[in-house]
C-alpha positions as CSV (number, residue, x, y, z in Angstrom):
1,M,107.4,49.0,-112.1
2,K,106.8,48.3,-115.2
3,R,103.8,46.8,-117.1
4,K,103.1,45.5,-120.4
5,V,100.3,46.1,-122.3
6,F,99.0,43.2,-125.1
7,I,97.4,45.1,-128.4
8,L,95.4,42.2,-130.5
9,S,93.7,43.0,-133.5
10,D,92.1,41.2,-136.6
11,A,94.2,43.7,-139.3
12,T,97.2,45.9,-138.4
13,G,96.3,46.9,-134.7
14,D,97.1,50.9,-136.1
15,T,94.1,52.0,-134.7
16,A,94.8,50.2,-131.2
17,R,97.9,51.3,-130.8
18,K,97.0,54.7,-131.6
19,V,94.5,55.3,-128.8
20,V,96.5,53.7,-126.4
21,E,99.7,55.6,-127.2
22,A,97.3,58.6,-127.5
23,G,95.8,57.6,-123.6
24,L,99.8,57.2,-122.4
25,K,100.6,60.5,-123.0
26,Q,98.1,61.1,-120.3
27,F,100.5,59.4,-117.3
28,V,104.2,61.2,-117.4
29,G,106.9,58.6,-116.5
30,A,104.9,55.5,-117.2
31,D,106.8,52.3,-117.3
32,V,105.2,50.6,-120.0
33,T,106.0,48.5,-123.0
34,L,103.2,48.0,-125.9
35,E,103.3,44.3,-127.9
36,L,101.3,45.0,-131.0
37,F,100.0,41.6,-132.4
38,P,98.2,42.1,-135.7
39,L,96.6,39.7,-137.5
40,V,94.6,37.6,-134.7
41,L,92.3,35.7,-136.2
42,S,91.6,32.0,-134.9
43,D,90.5,30.8,-131.5
44,G,93.5,29.0,-130.5
45,D,95.7,33.1,-131.3
46,I,93.6,34.1,-128.7
47,E,93.4,31.2,-126.8
48,D,98.1,31.3,-127.3
49,L,98.0,35.2,-126.0
50,V,95.0,35.1,-123.4
51,E,97.8,32.9,-121.8
52,R,100.9,35.0,-122.6
53,A,99.0,37.7,-121.3
54,A,98.2,35.5,-117.8
55,K,102.1,34.7,-117.6
56,E,103.7,38.0,-118.3
57,T,101.1,39.7,-116.2
58,A,99.9,42.0,-118.8
59,V,96.4,44.3,-119.8
60,L,95.0,43.0,-123.1
61,V,93.7,45.7,-125.3
62,H,91.9,44.7,-128.7
63,T,89.5,45.7,-131.6
64,L,88.6,42.5,-133.0
65,V,85.5,43.2,-135.3
66,N,84.1,39.3,-134.7
67,P,81.5,39.7,-131.9
68,Q,82.4,35.5,-131.3
69,H,86.2,36.8,-130.6
70,R,85.6,39.5,-129.1
71,Q,83.4,37.4,-126.3
72,L,86.4,34.5,-126.7
73,V,88.7,37.3,-125.5
74,T,86.6,38.6,-122.6
75,S,85.9,35.3,-121.2
76,L,89.3,33.7,-121.4
77,S,90.2,36.6,-119.9
78,V,88.0,36.6,-116.6
79,E,89.2,33.1,-116.2
80,A,92.8,34.1,-116.4
81,G,92.7,37.2,-114.1
82,V,93.6,39.2,-116.9
83,E,92.5,42.6,-117.8
84,D,91.0,43.2,-121.3
85,V,90.0,46.4,-122.6
86,D,87.2,46.7,-126.1
87,L,87.8,49.1,-128.1
88,M,85.9,48.4,-130.5
89,G,82.5,46.4,-129.3
90,P,81.1,48.9,-127.6
91,L,81.6,51.1,-130.5
92,I,80.5,49.1,-133.1
93,A,77.3,47.7,-130.6
94,K,76.2,51.6,-130.2
95,L,77.5,52.6,-134.0
96,G,74.3,49.8,-135.0
97,S,71.6,51.2,-132.6
98,L,71.1,54.2,-133.6
99,L,72.0,52.9,-137.7
100,H,69.8,50.5,-136.9
101,V,71.8,48.0,-139.5
102,E,73.6,44.6,-138.6
103,A,77.5,45.2,-138.7
104,R,79.2,42.7,-141.4
105,A,81.8,42.1,-138.7
106,L,84.9,42.1,-141.6
107,P,88.4,42.3,-140.0
108,G,90.4,45.1,-142.1
109,G,87.4,48.0,-142.9
110,L,90.0,50.2,-142.5
111,Y,92.1,49.2,-145.1
112,Q,89.9,47.7,-147.8
113,V,90.4,48.5,-151.3
114,D,87.9,51.4,-152.5
115,D,87.5,54.6,-154.2
116,A,89.1,56.3,-151.5
117,Y,91.7,54.1,-151.4
118,F,92.9,55.1,-154.6
119,R,92.4,58.0,-153.8
120,R,94.5,58.1,-151.7
121,I,97.3,56.8,-153.4
122,E,96.7,59.1,-156.0
123,A,96.7,61.8,-153.8
124,V,100.6,60.7,-151.9
125,E,101.8,60.5,-156.0
126,F,100.8,64.1,-156.0
127,A,102.2,65.1,-153.0
128,V,105.9,63.2,-153.8
129,K,105.7,64.9,-157.5
130,N,104.5,68.5,-156.5
131,D,107.3,68.7,-153.7
132,D,109.5,71.7,-152.7
133,G,107.9,73.7,-155.9
134,Q,108.6,70.8,-158.1
135,H,106.0,71.2,-161.5
136,P,104.3,75.0,-160.3
137,R,102.1,74.2,-163.2
138,N,100.4,71.6,-161.4
139,L,99.5,73.7,-158.4
140,Y,95.8,74.2,-159.8
141,K,95.0,71.0,-159.7
142,A,96.4,70.9,-155.7
143,D,93.5,70.9,-153.3
144,I,95.5,73.1,-151.0
145,V,98.7,74.9,-151.3
146,L,101.5,75.1,-148.4
147,V,104.0,77.7,-148.3
148,G,107.3,78.6,-146.2
149,I,110.5,78.9,-145.4
150,S,112.8,75.9,-145.5
151,R,112.3,73.2,-142.5
152,T,108.6,74.7,-141.8
153,S,107.3,70.9,-142.2
154,K,105.9,71.3,-145.5
155,T,106.6,68.1,-146.9
156,P,105.9,65.9,-144.0
157,L,102.5,67.7,-143.6
158,C,101.7,67.5,-147.3
159,T,102.6,64.0,-146.6
160,Y,99.9,63.2,-144.1
161,L,97.0,65.4,-145.1
162,A,97.5,62.7,-148.4
163,Q,96.9,59.4,-146.6
164,R,93.4,61.6,-145.9
165,G,93.0,61.4,-149.9
166,L,94.0,65.6,-150.5
167,K,96.2,66.4,-153.0
168,V,99.2,68.9,-151.5
169,A,101.7,70.8,-153.1
170,N,104.2,73.0,-151.3
171,V,106.3,76.1,-152.4
172,P,109.2,77.6,-150.5
173,L,109.8,80.6,-149.5
174,V,113.7,81.9,-150.3
175,M,114.8,85.0,-149.8
176,G,116.3,86.1,-153.4
177,I,114.1,84.5,-155.2
178,E,110.4,85.2,-156.7
179,P,107.4,82.8,-155.8
180,P,106.3,80.9,-159.1
181,G,104.1,83.1,-160.9
182,E,101.2,80.2,-160.5
183,L,101.4,80.8,-156.7
184,F,99.2,84.0,-156.9
185,R,96.7,82.7,-160.1
186,V,95.5,79.4,-158.5
187,D,92.4,79.8,-156.2
188,Q,94.2,82.3,-152.9
189,E,91.8,79.8,-150.7
190,K,94.3,77.0,-151.7
191,I,96.3,78.6,-149.9
192,F,98.2,77.7,-146.5
193,A,101.1,79.8,-144.9
194,L,103.3,78.0,-142.7
195,S,105.7,80.3,-139.7
196,I,107.5,79.3,-137.0
197,E,109.7,81.7,-134.2
198,A,113.1,81.7,-134.9
199,D,114.9,79.7,-131.6
200,A,113.3,76.8,-133.1
201,L,114.3,76.7,-136.6
202,F,117.2,77.7,-134.8
203,R,117.1,73.9,-133.0
204,I,115.8,72.4,-136.2
205,R,118.6,73.6,-138.4
206,Q,121.7,73.3,-136.8
207,A,120.1,69.4,-135.9
208,R,119.9,69.0,-139.8
209,L,124.2,70.0,-140.7
210,Q,124.5,67.9,-137.9
211,S,122.8,65.5,-139.9
212,L,124.1,65.9,-142.9
213,G,128.2,66.4,-141.7
214,M,128.3,70.1,-142.8
215,P,129.2,73.1,-140.6
216,S,127.2,74.7,-138.1
217,D,128.3,78.0,-139.2
218,T,126.6,78.0,-142.6
219,A,124.4,80.3,-143.4
220,Y,121.6,78.1,-143.7
221,G,121.8,77.3,-139.7
222,M,122.7,81.2,-138.6
223,R,121.1,82.8,-136.2
224,D,120.4,85.8,-137.6
225,H,120.0,84.1,-141.4
226,I,117.1,82.7,-140.0
227,E,115.5,85.9,-138.3
228,Q,116.4,87.5,-141.9
229,E,114.2,84.6,-143.1
230,I,111.3,84.7,-141.1
231,E,111.3,88.4,-141.6
232,Y,111.0,88.1,-145.6
233,A,108.1,85.3,-144.6
234,R,106.4,87.2,-142.7
235,Q,106.2,90.2,-145.4
236,M,104.6,87.9,-147.4
237,F,102.1,86.5,-145.6
238,G,101.0,90.5,-144.7
239,A,101.0,91.1,-148.5
240,N,98.7,88.1,-148.7
241,T,96.2,88.4,-145.7
242,H,93.4,86.2,-147.1
243,W,96.5,83.3,-146.5
244,P,95.2,82.2,-143.2
245,V,99.0,81.7,-141.1
246,L,99.6,78.4,-139.2
247,D,102.2,78.8,-136.8
248,V,104.3,75.3,-136.0
249,T,106.8,75.5,-133.8
250,D,106.9,72.7,-131.4
251,R,103.6,71.4,-133.2
252,A,103.9,68.2,-134.0
253,I,102.3,67.7,-137.6
254,E,98.8,65.8,-136.7
255,E,98.0,69.3,-134.4
256,T,99.1,70.9,-137.8
257,A,96.7,68.9,-140.1
258,A,94.1,69.4,-137.4
259,E,94.2,72.8,-137.4
260,L,94.1,73.3,-141.4
261,L,91.1,70.7,-142.2
262,N,88.9,72.5,-139.4
263,L,89.8,75.8,-141.4
264,L,89.0,74.0,-144.4
265,Q,85.6,72.3,-142.4
266,Q,84.2,76.3,-141.1
267,R,85.2,77.7,-144.6
268,E,82.7,75.0,-146.0
269,R,80.1,75.3,-142.9
270,R,80.4,78.9,-144.0
271,R,79.6,78.6,-148.0
272,A,76.3,76.3,-147.0
273,A,75.0,78.5,-144.6
274,S,75.2,81.5,-147.1
275,G,74.0,79.4,-150.1
276,A,76.7,79.7,-152.0
């Protein structure tokens, strides 16, 4: 039976959508339709959506920061026989109790135009400007430098980390072409290497060639050439053992980013413990 989930938010709804999608990953084969309703800012909006949810037998999931609006959703849902899930209220209440501070109840707080926002914008611009080995002289400005052969997720990982406010550059490893000297002169703790298994890279490159309308037997997509590239990268990584190697095989960008950020946090903890 197909079920519907209505996601209500007084901002973009991204937070609730991601939480719901993460939860649904645990239910293989579940037939669920998500409908997102951002900028729910009035009692009338809430009344209309609860009424619609009742007609369509939908579950309401909401991240409303205004306590009166949260209460209205809950009370109207009870009256209409609609199931509702408040993702924000319990968290705000618990944080307020721990911090002994009253919540501002300000919608869209995640997207305030503040210093952190401008750092993210600057980081995104940096990632675009320094993608694929462009301007190696800027590597010293980067917080992180990614290295790897083609199609090891360097660019999307740079973009994702930039959204966290990190300046990330990437340098491609190409057989027969020496990496820029700057790569070996910058702080080597900035550098993270990306590896991938041959089978996965073969599939990715074949799909890439097909999307570009290029022959599948182009060297770029041939299995023996791919294995040679991977071996070249392994030798490079072996010669630079201080570079952590992250295996991106069949992993989402978010997973690789989480591993990288965890390594950075471990370094910071070690520095703090040693008093460095």
